[in-house]
C-alpha positions as CSV (number, residue, x, y, z in Angstrom):
1,M,133.4,97.6,112.0
2,P,132.5,101.5,111.7
3,A,131.0,102.6,114.8
4,D,128.0,103.9,112.8
5,L,127.3,100.4,111.5
6,R,127.4,99.2,114.9
7,K,124.9,101.8,116.4
8,L,122.7,101.3,113.2
9,V,122.4,97.4,114.2
10,V,121.8,98.3,117.8
11,D,118.9,100.7,116.9
12,Y,117.5,97.7,114.4
13,L,117.8,95.1,117.0
14,N,115.7,97.6,119.7
15,E,112.9,98.7,117.1
16,A,112.3,95.5,114.9
17,K,110.2,92.7,116.4
18,L,111.1,89.8,113.6
19,M,114.2,88.4,112.5
20,Q,115.6,85.4,110.5
21,I,117.7,83.4,112.3
22,A,120.2,81.0,109.8
23,T,122.3,77.8,110.7
24,A,123.3,74.9,108.9
25,K,124.1,71.5,110.2
26,N,125.7,68.8,108.1
27,N,126.0,71.5,105.1
28,R,122.2,71.7,105.4
29,P,120.9,75.3,106.0
30,W,117.8,76.0,108.1
31,V,116.3,79.3,108.5
32,A,113.5,80.3,110.9
33,S,111.5,83.6,111.1
34,V,111.2,84.7,115.1
35,W,109.6,87.0,117.1
36,Y,112.5,88.5,119.6
37,A,113.6,90.8,122.1
38,H,117.0,92.3,122.5
39,D,119.4,92.4,125.4
40,D,122.8,93.6,125.0
41,R,124.0,92.1,128.3
42,E,125.6,88.8,128.1
43,C,123.3,85.9,128.2
44,S,125.1,83.4,130.8
45,G,123.3,82.5,133.9
46,K,119.9,84.3,132.6
47,T,116.9,82.9,133.7
48,L,113.5,81.9,132.0
49,E,111.6,84.4,134.0
50,K,114.0,87.1,132.9
51,A,113.7,86.1,129.2
52,R,110.1,86.1,129.4
53,N,110.0,89.5,131.1
54,L,112.3,91.2,128.2
55,Y,109.8,89.6,125.9
56,L,106.9,90.8,127.6
57,K,108.4,94.6,127.9
58,K,108.6,94.5,124.3
59,Y,105.6,92.9,123.3
60,S,103.2,94.7,125.8
61,G,100.0,93.4,124.4
62,A,101.5,89.8,124.3
63,E,99.6,86.9,126.2
64,K,101.4,86.8,129.4
65,I,102.0,82.9,129.3
66,P,102.2,81.4,132.8
67,M,105.8,80.3,133.9
68,E,104.4,76.6,134.5
69,K,103.5,76.5,130.7
70,L,107.1,77.7,129.7
71,R,108.6,74.6,131.8
72,D,106.0,72.3,130.2
73,P,108.2,70.3,127.5
74,V,104.9,69.6,125.4
75,F,103.9,73.5,125.3
76,A,104.9,75.1,121.7
77,A,106.5,78.4,122.8
78,A,110.2,78.4,124.0
79,F,112.5,81.4,124.8
80,Y,116.0,80.9,123.6
81,A,119.3,82.8,124.4
82,V,120.9,83.2,121.0
83,R,124.7,84.4,120.4
84,P,125.1,84.9,116.6
85,R,128.6,84.6,114.9
86,S,127.5,87.2,112.4
87,F,124.6,89.7,111.6
88,V,123.6,90.7,108.1
89,L,122.0,93.9,107.4
90,F,120.4,94.7,104.4
91,D,119.9,98.5,104.2
92,E,119.1,100.1,100.8
93,V,118.8,103.4,102.6
94,N,122.2,104.1,104.4
95,F,124.1,101.8,102.0
96,P,122.7,102.3,98.5
97,N,125.8,101.3,96.6
98,E,126.4,98.0,98.7
99,P,123.3,97.4,100.9
100,R,124.4,93.9,102.0
101,Q,126.5,94.9,105.2
102,E,127.8,91.6,107.4
103,I,129.5,92.2,110.6
104,N,131.3,89.4,112.1
105,L,131.1,89.1,115.9
């Protein structure tokens, strides 16, 4: 992948606040829009508190959810570590002739 495309994706991840995550199980697709915080370090061993702090750093106006609430299985919010296999960027400004750019990771 060209280095400038990789930089564009990293810049996008740092600046954007909402993304769509798509997956499939038994040939049935599923897509969700999610608020996210990007961290370029590997996620193994990452704690819930670290994920929460990344989120709060990006969304300074966000309500500070107590850790006890996040540990409660009934609570409707959660943090997830996601390791995508590919990233699809639609960019008509930088790629007017081929705006769909797919990066396999």
